[in-house]
C-alpha positions as CSV (number, residue, x, y, z in Angstrom):
1,M,6.9,-24.0,-5.5
2,A,10.3,-23.2,-3.6
3,L,9.9,-20.3,-1.5
4,V,13.6,-19.0,-1.3
5,L,14.5,-16.0,-2.9
6,N,17.4,-16.0,-5.8
7,E,20.7,-14.2,-5.9
8,E,19.5,-11.3,-7.9
9,Q,16.8,-10.7,-5.5
10,L,18.6,-11.0,-2.7
11,M,20.9,-8.6,-4.0
12,L,17.8,-6.2,-4.4
13,K,16.7,-6.7,-1.1
14,E,20.2,-6.0,0.4
15,S,20.5,-2.8,-1.7
16,A,16.9,-1.7,-0.7
17,A,18.1,-2.1,3.2
18,G,21.0,-0.4,2.6
19,F,19.4,2.6,0.9
20,L,16.6,3.0,2.6
21,A,18.4,2.8,6.1
22,E,20.3,5.3,5.3
23,K,18.2,8.0,3.2
24,A,14.7,6.9,4.1
25,S,14.4,5.8,7.6
26,V,12.4,6.1,10.9
27,A,14.3,9.2,11.4
28,Q,13.4,10.5,8.5
29,L,9.8,10.1,8.9
30,R,9.8,12.3,12.3
31,A,11.4,15.0,10.6
32,L,9.1,14.7,7.9
33,R,6.3,14.9,10.2
34,D,7.9,17.4,12.5
35,S,8.3,20.0,9.5
36,G,4.8,20.1,8.6
37,S,5.6,18.4,4.8
38,E,2.4,18.6,2.8
39,R,3.7,16.2,0.2
40,G,4.6,13.9,3.0
41,F,8.0,12.1,1.3
42,S,11.3,14.2,0.1
43,D,11.4,14.6,-3.3
44,D,15.1,14.3,-3.7
45,V,14.9,10.9,-2.3
46,W,12.1,10.0,-4.4
47,R,14.3,10.7,-7.9
48,E,16.7,8.6,-6.0
49,M,14.4,5.6,-6.2
50,V,13.2,6.6,-9.6
51,E,17.0,6.8,-10.8
52,M,17.5,3.1,-9.3
53,G,14.4,2.1,-11.5
54,W,12.1,1.5,-8.8
55,S,9.2,3.2,-9.6
56,G,9.0,0.9,-12.6
57,I,9.9,-1.9,-11.5
58,A,7.0,-4.3,-12.1
59,I,6.1,-2.5,-15.3
60,P,6.8,-4.3,-18.4
61,E,9.4,-3.6,-20.3
62,A,7.2,-2.8,-23.5
63,F,6.3,0.3,-21.4
64,G,9.2,1.8,-20.2
65,G,9.5,-0.6,-17.3
66,L,12.2,-2.9,-15.9
67,G,10.0,-6.1,-16.0
68,Y,11.1,-7.2,-12.9
69,G,7.6,-8.1,-11.7
70,Y,5.8,-8.0,-8.3
71,T,7.9,-10.2,-6.3
72,G,10.5,-7.5,-6.8
73,L,8.2,-4.6,-5.7
74,G,7.0,-7.0,-3.0
75,L,11.1,-6.9,-1.6
76,L,11.4,-3.2,-1.8
77,L,7.9,-2.4,0.1
78,E,9.1,-5.1,2.5
79,Q,12.1,-3.0,3.3
80,A,10.4,0.3,3.0
81,G,7.8,-1.4,5.8
82,R,11.0,-2.2,7.8
83,N,12.2,1.6,8.0
84,L,8.7,3.0,7.7
85,S,9.9,4.7,4.7
86,A,7.4,7.9,3.2
87,S,7.4,7.5,-0.9
88,P,4.9,7.2,-3.5
89,L,5.7,3.7,-4.1
90,Q,2.6,2.5,-2.3
91,S,0.2,4.8,-4.1
92,T,1.6,5.3,-7.5
93,V,4.2,1.9,-8.4
94,L,1.6,-0.6,-6.4
95,V,-1.6,1.0,-6.8
96,A,-2.1,3.1,-10.0
97,A,0.1,1.5,-12.1
98,S,-1.3,-1.9,-11.5
99,L,-4.7,-0.6,-11.9
100,I,-3.9,1.1,-15.4
101,G,-2.1,-2.2,-16.3
102,E,-5.7,-4.0,-16.0
103,L,-7.8,-1.5,-17.4
104,G,-5.8,1.0,-19.8
105,S,-5.8,0.9,-23.6
106,V,-2.3,-0.1,-24.9
107,Q,-1.9,4.2,-26.2
108,Q,-2.8,4.6,-22.1
109,K,-0.4,2.6,-21.0
110,E,2.6,3.8,-23.0
111,Q,1.7,7.0,-21.8
112,L,1.1,6.7,-18.2
113,L,3.5,3.8,-17.3
114,S,6.7,5.2,-18.9
115,A,5.7,8.4,-17.0
116,I,5.5,6.8,-13.7
117,S,8.4,4.6,-14.6
118,S,10.3,7.9,-15.6
119,G,9.1,9.2,-12.5
120,D,7.5,12.4,-14.4
121,K,4.0,11.7,-13.1
122,L,2.5,10.7,-9.7
123,L,-1.1,9.0,-9.9
124,S,-3.2,8.1,-7.0
125,L,-6.1,5.9,-6.7
126,A,-9.4,7.9,-5.3
127,L,-11.7,4.6,-4.3
128,Q,-13.0,4.7,-0.5
129,E,-16.2,6.7,0.3
130,S,-16.6,6.1,4.0
131,A,-14.6,4.7,7.2
132,H,-15.0,0.8,6.2
133,H,-13.8,-0.7,2.5
134,A,-16.3,-1.5,0.3
135,P,-15.6,-0.6,-3.2
136,L,-19.2,-1.8,-4.7
137,R,-20.8,0.6,-2.6
138,T,-19.4,3.1,-4.5
139,A,-21.9,6.2,-5.0
140,L,-20.2,9.1,-7.0
141,S,-21.6,9.5,-9.9
142,A,-20.3,10.3,-13.6
143,K,-23.2,11.3,-16.1
144,A,-22.4,11.4,-19.9
145,Q,-22.6,14.5,-21.4
146,G,-22.1,14.9,-25.1
147,D,-18.2,13.8,-25.6
148,D,-17.6,14.2,-21.9
149,Y,-18.9,12.9,-18.2
150,V,-19.5,15.1,-14.9
151,L,-18.5,13.6,-12.0
152,D,-20.0,14.6,-8.6
153,G,-19.3,13.1,-5.2
154,E,-16.9,12.3,-2.5
155,K,-13.7,10.3,-1.9
156,I,-11.5,10.2,1.3
157,L,-8.3,8.6,2.7
158,V,-6.9,9.1,-1.1
159,L,-2.9,8.4,-0.4
160,D,-0.3,11.3,-1.2
161,A,-3.3,13.5,-2.6
162,A,-1.3,16.8,-2.1
163,A,1.4,15.5,-4.4
164,A,-0.6,13.2,-7.2
165,D,-0.7,14.9,-10.5
166,T,-3.8,13.0,-11.6
167,F,-6.2,10.6,-9.7
168,I,-7.8,7.3,-10.9
169,V,-11.5,8.3,-9.5
170,I,-13.9,5.0,-9.4
171,A,-16.9,6.3,-10.4
172,R,-20.6,4.7,-11.0
173,T,-22.1,5.5,-14.2
174,A,-24.8,3.0,-14.4
175,G,-26.3,0.7,-11.7
176,E,-26.9,1.2,-7.9
177,P,-24.1,1.2,-5.2
178,G,-23.7,-2.6,-4.3
179,D,-23.5,-3.6,-8.2
180,E,-20.7,-4.6,-10.0
181,Q,-21.5,-3.6,-13.1
182,G,-21.4,0.3,-13.7
183,L,-18.4,1.0,-12.2
184,S,-15.8,2.9,-14.3
185,A,-12.5,4.5,-13.7
186,F,-11.6,8.2,-14.7
187,L,-8.3,10.1,-15.1
188,V,-9.0,13.5,-13.6
189,D,-5.5,16.1,-13.2
190,A,-5.2,17.4,-10.0
191,G,-6.0,21.0,-11.3
192,T,-9.1,19.9,-12.7
193,D,-12.1,22.8,-12.3
194,G,-14.7,21.8,-9.7
195,L,-11.9,19.3,-8.0
196,R,-11.0,20.3,-4.3
197,I,-8.1,18.4,-2.5
198,E,-8.2,18.4,1.3
199,A,-5.3,17.3,3.3
200,R,-5.9,15.1,6.2
201,S,-4.0,14.1,9.2
202,M,-2.9,10.9,9.4
203,V,-2.0,8.7,12.5
204,D,1.3,7.4,10.8
205,S,2.4,10.9,9.8
206,R,1.8,9.9,5.9
207,S,0.0,12.3,3.3
208,A,-3.2,11.5,2.3
209,G,-6.4,13.3,1.7
210,A,-10.0,13.8,0.7
211,L,-11.4,14.9,-2.7
212,C,-14.7,16.6,-3.4
213,L,-15.7,16.6,-6.7
214,E,-18.3,19.1,-8.0
215,N,-19.4,19.3,-11.7
216,V,-16.1,18.2,-12.4
217,R,-16.0,17.6,-16.3
218,V,-13.9,15.1,-18.1
219,P,-13.7,14.4,-21.7
220,A,-14.6,10.7,-22.7
221,G,-10.9,9.8,-23.3
222,N,-9.9,9.9,-19.8
223,L,-12.1,6.7,-19.0
224,L,-9.7,3.8,-18.5
225,G,-11.3,0.8,-20.0
226,E,-15.2,0.2,-20.9
227,A,-17.8,2.4,-19.3
228,G,-19.1,0.6,-16.4
229,A,-17.0,-2.8,-16.7
230,A,-14.2,-1.4,-14.4
231,W,-15.0,-4.2,-11.7
232,Q,-13.1,-7.2,-13.0
233,G,-9.7,-5.2,-13.0
234,L,-10.2,-3.3,-10.1
235,T,-10.6,-6.4,-8.2
236,R,-7.5,-7.6,-9.4
237,A,-5.6,-4.5,-8.8
238,L,-6.9,-4.1,-5.3
239,D,-5.6,-7.6,-4.6
240,I,-2.6,-6.7,-6.3
241,A,-2.7,-3.9,-3.8
242,N,-3.4,-6.1,-0.9
243,I,-0.2,-8.3,-1.4
244,G,2.2,-5.1,-1.6
245,L,0.6,-4.1,1.4
246,A,1.1,-7.6,2.8
247,A,4.8,-7.3,2.1
248,E,5.2,-4.0,3.7
249,L,3.5,-5.2,6.9
250,L,6.1,-8.1,7.0
251,G,9.1,-5.8,6.9
252,L,7.0,-3.6,9.5
253,S,6.4,-6.3,11.7
254,T,10.0,-8.2,11.2
255,E,11.7,-4.8,12.3
256,A,9.3,-4.3,15.1
257,F,10.5,-7.7,16.7
258,E,14.1,-7.7,16.1
259,R,14.0,-4.0,18.1
260,T,11.7,-5.8,20.8
261,N,14.2,-8.7,21.0
262,A,17.1,-6.5,21.3
263,Y,15.4,-4.6,23.8
264,L,14.8,-8.1,26.0
265,K,18.3,-8.3,26.2
266,E,19.2,-4.8,27.5
267,R,16.7,-3.9,29.7
268,R,17.4,-5.2,33.2
269,Q,15.1,-5.6,36.0
270,F,15.3,-7.3,39.4
271,G,19.1,-7.8,38.5
272,R,18.3,-9.7,35.7
273,V,17.6,-8.9,31.8
274,I,14.3,-9.0,31.2
275,G,14.7,-11.4,28.2
276,S,15.6,-14.2,30.5
277,F,12.3,-14.0,32.3
278,Q,10.3,-17.7,30.2
279,G,7.2,-15.6,29.8
280,L,8.6,-13.2,27.7
281,Q,10.6,-15.6,26.1
282,H,7.3,-17.7,25.2
283,R,5.8,-14.9,23.8
284,A,8.9,-13.8,21.4
285,A,9.2,-17.1,20.0
286,Q,5.3,-17.1,19.0
287,M,5.9,-13.9,17.0
288,F,9.2,-15.4,15.6
289,A,6.8,-18.5,14.3
290,E,4.3,-16.2,13.6
291,L,6.6,-13.9,11.3
292,E,8.5,-17.0,9.7
293,L,5.0,-18.4,8.3
294,A,3.9,-14.9,7.4
295,R,7.2,-14.5,5.5
296,S,6.1,-17.8,3.5
297,I,2.4,-16.7,2.9
298,V,3.6,-13.1,1.3
299,L,6.4,-14.7,-1.1
300,Q,3.5,-17.2,-2.6
301,A,1.4,-14.6,-2.7
302,L,3.8,-12.5,-4.8
303,H,4.6,-15.5,-7.3
304,A,0.8,-16.0,-7.7
305,V,0.7,-12.8,-9.1
306,D,3.8,-12.8,-11.1
307,N,2.6,-16.6,-12.2
308,G,-0.8,-15.3,-13.4
309,E,-2.2,-18.1,-11.1
310,P,-6.0,-18.0,-11.3
311,E,-6.7,-18.2,-7.5
312,L,-4.9,-14.6,-7.0
313,A,-7.9,-13.5,-5.1
314,L,-7.7,-16.0,-2.4
315,Q,-4.0,-16.0,-2.0
316,A,-4.5,-11.9,-1.7
317,S,-7.1,-12.2,0.9
318,A,-5.1,-15.0,2.7
319,A,-1.9,-12.8,3.0
320,K,-3.5,-9.9,3.7
321,A,-5.7,-11.0,6.6
322,K,-2.7,-12.9,8.0
323,L,-0.2,-10.1,8.1
324,C,-2.9,-7.9,9.7
325,E,-3.2,-10.3,12.4
326,V,0.5,-10.7,12.7
327,A,1.4,-7.0,12.3
328,Q,-1.7,-6.3,15.4
329,R,0.1,-9.0,17.7
330,V,3.8,-8.0,17.1
331,T,3.4,-4.1,17.2
332,N,1.4,-4.5,20.7
333,E,3.7,-7.1,22.0
334,A,6.4,-4.3,21.0
335,I,4.8,-1.4,23.2
336,Q,3.7,-3.8,26.2
337,M,7.5,-5.2,26.4
338,H,8.9,-1.8,26.0
339,G,6.8,-0.9,29.1
340,G,5.9,2.7,29.6
341,I,9.1,4.5,27.6
342,G,7.4,2.6,24.4
343,M,4.1,4.9,24.8
344,T,6.7,8.3,24.3
345,D,7.2,10.2,21.1
346,E,10.6,10.0,21.7
347,H,11.3,6.4,21.1
348,E,10.5,5.1,17.8
349,I,8.6,2.1,18.3
350,G,5.4,3.4,18.5
351,F,5.7,5.0,14.8
352,F,5.5,1.1,13.9
353,I,2.4,0.7,15.5
354,K,1.1,3.8,13.8
355,R,2.1,2.3,10.5
356,A,0.7,-0.8,10.9
357,R,-3.1,0.0,11.8
358,M,-3.3,2.3,8.8
359,A,-1.8,-0.8,6.4
360,Q,-3.7,-2.8,8.0
361,H,-7.1,-0.5,7.1
362,L,-6.2,0.0,3.8
363,F,-8.3,-1.7,0.9
364,G,-9.6,-4.2,3.6
365,D,-8.7,-5.1,7.0
366,Y,-8.2,-8.6,8.8
367,N,-12.3,-8.7,9.4
368,Y,-12.9,-8.0,5.4
369,H,-10.4,-10.4,4.4
370,L,-11.2,-13.1,6.6
371,D,-14.7,-13.0,5.3
372,R,-13.9,-12.9,1.9
373,F,-11.4,-15.6,2.2
374,A,-14.2,-17.8,3.5
375,Q,-16.8,-16.7,1.0
376,L,-14.1,-17.8,-1.9
377,N,-14.3,-21.3,-0.3
378,G,-18.1,-21.4,-0.6
379,F,-18.4,-20.9,3.6
């Protein structure tokens, strides 16, 4: 497999880079944070993304999308990482649309995926219930009552919770926490009786929240797929999500490295630019080599999604674990090499380490995916 981009993909990458640098840069993220924006992103910028087809880039043409594949979406996410662009690309396009594609009926796909592609609906996955990623430990209950289900429980770290029109809530219709069987996915509209949405302040200045569900009644038609059989589709959707997050971490780490490298050539100490010191040169060279390896593993994983390769779980955990490791190293080095100014809010380099830590944690961190990779290989 040639791990290179074709001409069309290069054009998409360059177009995304120019647009996001102008309309959704780190400066715009700072402005959103300082304004106290509850939605956490600009609706005007999101509408422009929708008009360019980004909301439907990985959605099949049969359901109103562009059918450009996850490699195309990965290129967008990489550039979003470079610019720390805040938008529903992650919550709605990467995660929710992928899960609907895995679990939804043809009718649900026609309705929901076309609404996502047109920008008419924002969705977000409500999965996590504790500080650590543990989907099998889901305890939120969904009990059948006549033609409805009644949901009770809480979810945390729900992306774009304040802006979402509908949530995909993972609930347990059977079994005990830890069981694969018994997990179900329900569509719950934001205005449903008994649903309370609490905004949470995140270190990366992005919008997230917690959901509290008390006797939330939803019709059986809001069930994605069969009751109690969501695990396989959820797992594949999470693999896709982690590959997308790895692509974002790649962009974020690359930008942090390039900014640091430029600073090494400007900052003078003891009458010399600090980039002339051999110790810093070695550290920069190691980061460069790690980023080149990371670029290959992310592109290979994106191809694996588009090609329907059977060992997607291995590719996903390898990519997420590696990019967590690289992002940790590069952002730490970026702060250290910038010195005292890197610790200030006035300097933009600090925004990269904050976003990196959140993206690393989402849907499983380095330790989670390293352990999973080992288990999948029989260790």
